[in-house]
N, C-alpha and C positions, 0 to 999 in steps of 0.2 A: 711954644710950640705944642708941648704937650700937653698945657694946662687948657690951651685951646680945642685941642681935638676931644680932652675928658669931657669938657664943659658944652661939646657939641652935641657928644654919645650920650651924655646924661640928658639933653631937651631933646633928642631925637625919640630914646626910650618913653618918657613923660609924655612927652606927644603919642607915640603908639600906645601907650597905655588907655588915654584921653579916648582916643578912637578906638580903642576896644572895649571898652567898656558898653553894657545893652543894659537901658533901664526895661525891670520887668514891674508890671502891675497887673491889678485885676480884685476881682471881688468873690469869695469864696461863700458858696450856699449849700444848703441841701435841695434836695429834689422837690421840697412841697416851696423852692424860692425863696426860704427863711435865710438871710445872713449865718451865717457861723463866728463869732467873737473868738479871740485865739487860737485859731488855726494854725500851724505851721507850714509854712511855706520853707522850702528852701530846695537851693541845685544840691544833688544827689554827691557824697563826698568831696564837699566842698563848704565853706563856711559862710559863704554867702546865702543870706534869707532872714527871713523876721515871721513875727505873728500878727493873724490879720487884727484889723482895729474891732470897736465896738459895733460898725455896723460894716462887716466882714472885710474890708479894703486892706489893699496892700500895696507897697511898691518898695521895691529896694532896686540897688545896681548891682550887677551881676561883672565883675574881672576876666572872665573866660570866654573862651571864645571855640568855635566849631559844634559840634555836638553836645549835647549835657542833658539829661534827665532831670526834670524839677517834680520836686517830692510834693504833695500836700497831704498832712495827717493831724487829726482830730478825735479826742476821745467819743468812744461809741460808734463812728463810722468808719467805714474801708478807707484805709490809706489810697490816694491816684499818686499814680505816677507818667509823666508823659515825656516825652522827648522835643528839644526844639534844637534851632540852629542859631547860634549867637553870632550877629556878625557887626552887631552896633545899633544896629535899629529898634526902635523900642517893638516892645513885646506886652500885648493885651492879653489877658489869661484870667479865664473867671471860671475856675474847676468849681465842679457840681459833686458834693460828695452823695453819695448811698448810704443810710443805716448799717451800722456793721450788724451781723445776726449774734445775738447771743440769747442763751439759753432761759433767761427771764422773761424774751421778747420774743420768743421763737415756740408757738403750738407743740407740744409734744404729745405722745400716745400715752394715755392713762389709763384708761377702764379698764378696771378690773387688775391693775399694777399698781405694786408697792416697790419702793425703791429705797435701800439701804446702799450709799456709796460716799465716799471720800472725796470721790471726784465729781460729782457733779451737786448742781446748786438744788435742786428742783427734788427735793429727796422728803421719804418721811421722818425716816431713821437714817442713823449714823450706825457703822459697825461698831463702837465703842456702847451703843445705847444696849447693844445684846448684852455686853459685861457687866453694866450699871444698874440694868432694871431688876427691882425688886421681884423675890419668885420667878426671874427666868432660871436660877443657878449657872449662869454665864453658859445656857445652852442655847443654840442656834432656835429652835425651835420652838423652847421655854418664850424666850421673848417674842415669838413671832404669834404666840398664842395669846397679847395684848393687844394684837389688830383686829379691824374688824373681817368678820367672814369666817375666823378660828372658832371652832369649836371647842369646848372644856373637858377632855376624854381622861382620867387620868389613870385610867386601868390599863392605856396602851400606851408605847411611845409617840406612834404615829401622830403624823398631823392632819384630824377631821376638819374639812371646809365644806361651808355652804351646804349641807346635804349631802355630801358625797363621805366614802370611804377612805378610811387612814392610806391604802392599798391604791387609791385615784388621786395621791397628793405622789409627785417623782421629785426626789432631788439633784441635781446633775450640779459638776464640778469642771468647770471650763467647758459647757456644754458637753460632758461625757455622763450618762446616766449612772448615779451609786445606786447598786444591786441592794444594799443593805444597809442605809445610813443610821440605824439604831442600834447599840448594843443589843444582844441576845439575850432575853430573863426570861422568865418562868413566866406561867399563866395568871391575867390578872394585876400583874405588877410592871408599873412603867419602868421605862429604862431612857435615857439620851443620847443624846448623838454624840457620833465617834469622832467628829471632829471640832477643833477650835477656832472659833471664832477669829481670831489674830491672824490666821493665817490666810483669811478671805479681804479681800480691797473694797467689795459692793456685794448686795445682796437683792436679789428681786425675786418678791414674793407675786407671783399673780395669781391669785384668786376666780380668773376664768377670763375666755375670750384671747388667750396668749396668742402670740407669733408661731406662725406656719414651723420654725425650729424646730420645736419641741412637740414630741408625738410619745403615745401611751400614756397618758395621763389625761383623765376623764373631767378631773376636777381643781388640780392647783399644781404649781410649778414652784418649785425653791430653785433659783438657778444663783450658784453661789461662783465666782472670779481671784483665782488667786493671786498672791501680791508679786508685783514684777519684781524688780531688784530693792533690796532693802536702802534705804539711805545711809547707813553705816552700820560696820562690826557692833553684833551684839550678844549679849547673854541673858538667860533668866535662871532662876533657880523658884520654883513653888513649894512649899511648905503648910500643908492643910492640916486639919480633923481629918481627912479620910486617903490622905495617900502623900504623894512628893512626886514633883519632876522639877529635870533640867531641861537646857536645851539654849543652842547655840548658831548662831547665822553669820559666816563670814563674808566679806566685801572685799574683794579682790584690790591690789593696787590701783589698777586701771579703771575700777569702778565699773567693769563691763560684765562680771559674772558674780556669783556667791554660792555658796554652798552652806548648806543647813541641816539640824537634826535635831528630835528632841526625844526624849525619856520619859516615861511616866509609870507610874507602881501607885494602885489604889486598893486598899485594905478594910473590909469594913470591921472587920474583927475589933476593935478597941471600940468604934464610935459605940457598934450594940451593943458591947458591955456597960457602957453610958446609958443609951438610948434607947429602951424594954422595945421590941418589935413584934409587930402579930404574929407572923409567920413560924414556925418551930423549925429555924433554918440547922440544918444537920452540917455545910460547909458554907461558912461567912461568905458572901462575893467578896473575889480577888479579880482585879483589871489588872494586866502589863499589858506597854504596849511600846511603841513610838514610831517617829515618822521621818523620813529625808529628802530634802528638797534639794533641786540643781536649777538655776538660772544662768544663763547666757543671752548675750545680743549679741546676734550675728552682725547687726548691722545698725545705719541711726535708726531706723525704723524696723527691724527686727527682733523676735526673742524668742528662743526655745525653753520650756521651762518643764519639770518634772517632781512630780511627786508622788511619794510611796506610802503607805500608812501598811503596819501589822499591828495586830489588837487579838492579845488571850483573854478570856474569862472561865472561871469557874465559881459554880454556886450549886448548891443544894437545902431542898426545904422538904418538912413534912405539912400535907394540909389534912383537915377534917373530913370525910371520905361520909359525903351528907347520905347517902342511901345506905349507911351501917348505923346499925342500933347501937352497937358496942363499943364507938369512939374511935374506931379503925382510922388510920391515916395512912391516905398515898402517899409514895414516894415520889418526888422530881427531883434529880441529879441535872445538873447542865454543863458540857465544856465546850466552849467554841474556841476557833480560831477565825479569824478575820484579814484578808490581804486585800489594800486596793491597791495600785498604778495607774498613773495619768500622766501623758506626756503630750504638751502643745506645739503648734509651731505658726508663730505669726508673722505674716510680713507684709508690707506695703510695695504694691509692684507699681512703682512710679505716683501720679497725683492721683488718680484716680481708682488704683485697682487694690484693693485689700485681700489679700488670701489668708485663711486659719484651718489650719488642720490637726488634730489627734488623733489618740488612741488610749485605750486604756484596757486592764487587765483585773478581776476580781475574784476573788473565791471564798466562800465563806461555809465553814461544816461544822455543825451542829452535833455534839455526840449527848444524847437524851435516856440517861436510867431512870425508868421507872419501875412501879411497883410490881408489873406482867407482863414490859415491854421493854426492850432495849430499841431504840430507833438513831441509825443515824443518817441524817437530812446533808445535803449537799449543793449547795447553787454556784454558778461560775457564769461570768457572763466577758466575752470575749468584745471589746467594738473598736470601729474607726471611723472618722468623721471627716469632712471636709466641706468647708465653703469661701465661697469667692463674692464678693461685692467689690460694685461699682459705683461712685460719685457721679452722680449726676446734677450738673450745677451747683449751687452753693452747700442746699441739703437735703434734696431727693437721690436718695438708695436703692440700688437694688440688689437683692440676695439669693444666689443660686445653689444649692446644698446637698447635699446624701450623706447616709449614713446606712452601718451593717452592723449587726449585733450577732454573735450566734453563741447563745446561750444552755447550760445543760442544768438539768436539776433533778436529782437521784435520790430515794430512798432507799433503806435497807432497814428492814423490821424483822425482829429476832424476840418471841414472845411464846407465853403459855395458854391453850385455850383447853382447858379443863384437866385431863391427863395426856394434852400434844403439845409436843413441841412444835413451832412454826418457825419458817423464814423464808421472808419475800423481800426479792428486789425489783424496782422500780426506776426505769428512766426516762427520761423527756427532753428531747432535741428540738430546737428551735434555730431555722435560718430566717432573719429578721431585716427586712432593706427598706429604706426610704427614701424619698426624692423631696427636696419644697423647693418653691419660686416665691418669692415675697418682692416686694417693693413699699417705700414709704417715697410719695409723693407730696410736696408739697406746692398747691397752687400756689400759694402765697405765705409768707411768713405767720399769717393767722389760720390756714388754711392746712390738714394735713389728712392724704388720705392712704393708709394700709391696706393691700390687696395681693392676697396670693393662697397659696393651697397646699398641700402636703397627700402623698401619694405613698401607702403602706402596704406591706405585703408579707405575711407570715407564714412560713413551710405550714407549720403547725395549725393553722389556722386553713391553711390553701386558698385565702382570698386574698384580692386587692381591694383597698378601700383609695377614697379620695375624700381629703378634709377640705374645703373651704374656708376660707379663713378674711374675713375684713375688718378694719376699724375706720372711724372716719374723726377727727378732734378737729375743735373749733377755738380760737380763741377771744372770748367775748370783753378784753381787759388786760391792763397790762400785765396781771398778777390771776387772771382768771379763763378758765379753759371749761368745754363742755367737750364729751367724748362718748361715742356709741362704739359696742363691737358686738361680733355676730362670730361664730363658729361652728366645726362640727369637729366631735374627739371622740378617738376610737381607742381602745382599750383592750388586749387581753385578759381572759377571765381570770381570778385570782389563782395563785400556783398549785391550792391547793384542787381547783378542778380540773384542773389542765390531767390531773391522773385518771380522772373517770373514762372508762369504754367508751360513755357517749358524751363527746369533747364539744363543749359549748363554743359559739361562734365567737365573734368581736361582742365588746358591749360598745353603746355608743352614748352619747350626751350632745347636747345641741344647746349652747350658749348664746344668750342676749342680755346685751350690758347698756345702762345706760349711768352715765358719772358725771359731775361737776365739782370743780375743784378751784380753789385760791390758793399761792402760796407765797410764800414772800419767805426773806432770811431769818423772820422769828414767830411766823404762823403757818398753820397749814388747816384747812378746813375740804374734807371730802365728803359728799353725799354719793350713795351707788344704788340702783336700783338692777336688780338681775332676776332672771327666770331662766332655768334650767329643765329641761324637756330629757328625760331617760330614756330608751328603746333597747331592748335588744339586752335585759340584764338578766344573767346567771337564774334559773332554779333548780333548787338540789334538794335532795334531801340526805342523810348522815349515810349514805351508799355511795350514790352516785347522781350525776347530774340527770337534769330533766329537759335538757335545751336551755335555749336563752330567747322566751319570749316574754320576759318579764319587763315589767314598765316602771315609773315615777316621774316626778319630778320636784323641782324646789326652787325657790321664790320668796324674796324679800327684800329687804333693804339693810344700806351698812352706813354707818356714820363712823368718822373720827374728825376729831380736832385736837391740834397739839397750839399750845403756847408758851411761847418763852421770854415774852416782855412784861404781861400784864401786873403779875409779881418779881420783885426785882431777887435775882439769884435763883429763883424757880422755873423750871422746865418742869411740865406735865400734857400728860394728853388723857383724851378720852374716846372710848372705843365703844360702837352700840353694833349689835346685831341682830335683827329679827328675822327668824328662818319661819316660812312653813313649807311643809316637804313630805312625800309619801311616797312608799318602795311598794312594790309586788317583785320578790324574787327571793332566791334560795330556797326555804320549805314554807312562805309565809301563805295562808290562806286566803288572804287578802289586802289590798293596797293599804298601810299603816304609815306612821311616822316612826323610822327606825331607832333602836334604841341609842345610839349616837348622836343624836340630832338632840338639841335642846329651842326652843320656841324665840325665848330672848338670852342674850349675851351680851354682859357689860365689864368695860373692867376702868379702872382709874390708874394712873400710873403717877406719881409725883417724885422728882428730883430736887434736894436742894445744896450749894454749894455755899462752905464757909470760908470765904478769901484768907479771913486771918488763921483761922483754925488750920486749915488744910484738912478738912475733915468731908466728904461727900455725903448725903444720908438722903433716904427716901423712901418710897414702900410702892404696894399695890397692891389691890382692892378689885376681885372679882365676885360678878355675881354670874347665877346660870340659874333659869328654872330648870323644875325636876324632866327627867329624861323618861321615856318611857321603858319597860320593862317587860318579860312575860311571866305573867302568872298563872299555871295550869287550871286554879281554882277559878279564873277569872272567867269566863264567856267571851268575855271584848278582848280579841287577840290584841295585846299590847297598850290594852285598856288603864294599867298601872302607871304613876308615877314616881320617879323617885325624889326625896326631899330635895330642896335647891340645895343650889352648889354658891356656898360663901366663903372665899377664903382671903387673909389677911398677908401678905409679907412685908418683912419689914430688912434694911440693909444700912450698912455704915462701911465707909472707908476712912482711911486717916493715909495720906499723903507725905511723903517724905523724900527730899533729896540731899544725901551724901556724899559728897566728893563726888565720884562717878558713877554712884549706886543710887536709883531711884526704886524706893520700896513703896509698897500697900500694905495694909493691914487690914482684911476686911473681914466683915463680920454680917451674917444673914441669918436669917427666920421664916420657916414657913409657916404658915395657918398659927399665926402667933397667938389668938384668940383660942385656937384649941376647936373650932367648928368642927362637926360628924360630919363627912363626908362620905356618903354611900352612891355607888357607880350602878349601884344593880342588884339581883339577888342570883342564886344558884338554888333550884328547887329537885326533890329528891323527885326520884321514878313515878312514885305514886301521889307527889305531892302535898304529904302531909308535912314536911320540915322544909326551911328556907334559910339559906345560908349570905346576910349583905354581903356584895365585893367591896372593899374598904382597904384604904391606902394601909402597906406596912406601918407606920406608926402616925401619931396626931401630926407630929412636925418634924421637919428636918434642921437641923441646927449646922451652920458651916460658920467655921471662923479657918483664913489663911494668912500666908506671908508671902507676898509674890515681890522678887527683887529680881531689878532689871540692869544691866551693866552696859552703857553704852547707849540707852534708849530712854529719853524722858519722857515720860507723859501728861506728866502735871498739868501743862500747858493745854492740852488735848481736851482733859478732864475738866478743866475751868474753861476754857472756851465753850466744851459741849453744854456746860448750865449757866451762860450769861447771855 
């Protein structure tokens, strides 16, 4: 009897299972009605499903009953989910998949913008390129000078772009302005940037037409984004011909926070004893400092980041007084300390909203002891910034933001004039506020429009200005696109002129840019035409300003080509800039080409990695035509030209992994051939004597050993060169 009951139950269950099965069939296709073979069609949270055939068709049986979700997925297309009720009746389902948006197929704004990032594929340079480019000396700006638009101004640390002065280029870290991004130095001697490129995951170099998010920069913006949480804890040690450094980054066990620091000390005394310098140094340059960082994830999508930096420097030298007939030398001694702090918070609010807020404080103090004067200069900047973004559809986005800056600048001068001793204090304060609204509107995946504007008010200028910005980009092929950009940009006059009794107003530049770009994983080609109109430039003499009715223009073409495929194991790029620019500003008697501009500039960067030897080598060659300079004996103002600029730098690095320690032994030389470099001339008041402005030494040699514990960069370096 029991056997009969058991058999009956078994038959009943089989029959029930048979009747509960549902046949699901159909065809997977794209929006153009083309079949998609190999698409996955399955019931969510079950094993029922199959892949579509060569004609896109599929057919399978589901054992579930009730409401289920059928998932259809295919590489390169958006996944589709649809709910069905299974009751044993056959279901005919023909899913149509939309092509997924990806960076290589979606148009992006590129006019005036060159991006270096580890996160995006459509980039010109990677962060590692900054430290492996010969001649760049591991400096961010040094590497950016190999890109089109940048001028080769060797006597200044600042970055001069497309006919703009160095002060017209602004540096930002996580959206916050860096008031003094370069080490303080003596006149006519360039210095390097204060920040290590390894703390940044991305660099945007905008040569014009940039977003309404940025202000107070008439020519260019360098926007740096710091790293998030590290992948693992690590430590670094650096030993070089000019100094030492140590660093530590510790990742918490739950991988939700990290803390880190680094310390560095540079003393050029040993180096200067081996390599003769032109200046007569009374105090060999010494730099010391350190940084601290903290990262913490506040949620799955939120992160708070803090970065703080402190540096001191000390140097002194004597230079020949061009007006002296007995060989008298002027004294210049500099003691500097600099502090920069930055805290930001980023959080996604739901699926569509993103909040990004930040604050920073910096101070820079230069104490200068000169032959007849002692000057103390201080510059402080406190700022806050908030941006909220909302996604619209798949790609479009609208951004609304505001920022506030409180700045203090002060001078204290003590000196001797004849038999009289004098002392003066001059302080200047400004409250600057700005707001911006901007939208990236994707009409299709091939056409995007960026439109927006920025309003700015300065209590010092006592004027409110509105700067419209717009860009359009259209994709003309899978790998190519064209862009155009327009924008107005305002900027306060250079710091020195803000202390004048007759304060000048805002300077203004208007940009017009057209760009074509073709990019894939191994090649980049960019061609960009630009025109920049300057208005309201500062007019001034040695004592005071005379208003801001100056004007000028800059126009030209930039070309960039990078190739990582043609020669196996070789990565190279070529950049070229043609620049036609003139200005009537400061004390110029007429509109002329300024001394920081060269008509032609070209750079070739070459890198080769030898896999079997673990050796990376490279060179950088740069040419620039002669720049104008003032010769009082020539009635044609700025009619003279320096000799052409030619410089060749080489570098090499040996990579070795020993246990958990990754080591790099690096060597580099700038100006290997030893070409003369003349940046301009100083003339005596009577015009009878002149002195060339030249580098402190013809060549700079560097050798260093860098050890990383916990981070192996060998694959990163190999991948970047193949």
